[in-house]
N, C-alpha and C positions, 0 to 999 in steps of 0.2 A: 504494500500500500504506500502510495506517495501522495500526501496531501500538502497543500500550500500552507505553511506555518502562519503567515500573516492572516490569511483567510480564516484559518481555524480560530485564531484569537478574536477576530472581528465577529464571526458568527456566534461564537460562544458568548461574548459580551452582549451582542444584540439579542440573542435568544433569552438570555437572563433578563434583560430589560423588558422584553415583551412579556415574558412569563410573570414578571413582577408588576405588570400593569403600568409601565412607564408612561408618563404623559406624552412624551414625544412620539409614541406609537398608538395613542388613544384613538385617533381619527382614521388613520390609514396604516395598514400593516405594510412595512417596507419589504421589497423583494430581497431575498438573501443572495442574489446573484453577485459574484465577485469578478465576473468576466474571465474566469479561468476556463470554464466550459470544456473540461476533459473528464470523461467517465473512468472511474476506477473499476477495472474488470472484477476484482475480488469482491467488492461490496455492492457494486451497481450504483454508487453515489458519485455525484460530481465532485471532483477534487477541490473545488473552490467553495461551493455552497452546501455540499453534503445532501443535496436533494436527489431523488430518483428521477429517471426520465419521465415517469408518470406525473410526478409532482411538478416538474419543470414545465411540461406541456400544459398542465391544467391551470397553472398559476394565473395567467392573463385573464381568464374568465371566472376564476374561483371567487367565492364569497369570503368574507372576513373570518368566518369560523374555520373554513378549510385552511386558510393561510396561517392562522394562529396554531392550528394543529400541526402543520408542517414545521413551524418554528419549534414547537414542543418536541417533535421528532428529531429535529436537528440538534436541539439541546441534549437529547439522550445519546445521539450519535457522536457528538463532539467530545464529550467527557473522556471516554477511553482513548480517543486519538490524541488529545492533549497530554494525557498521562504518559502514553507511549512515547510521544515526541520529547517530553521532558526527561523520561528515563534514558532515551537515546542520547540526549544532550549531555547528561551527567556521565553516562558510560564513555562517551567520546572524550570527556575531559579527564578521565581517570588514567 
């Protein structure tokens, strides 16, 4: 798996904001797109935004409930990836 580190940090922070009911996302749920647009074969997720192809294609016409659910799914996907990349960083420094 190869995921964009900056994208992971951004989507993790944004997912947390949306999940916490942040005022900046109260009216419109932002797209998670990071313009990386490459699918990871092992997971089936975009390497930038961690969405599936189904989620990506549905986004433009989806309602707010669907979009918030996608962000919750992203939040669940990103946690183990951040942990793994942190572990790799410290392993490389040893």
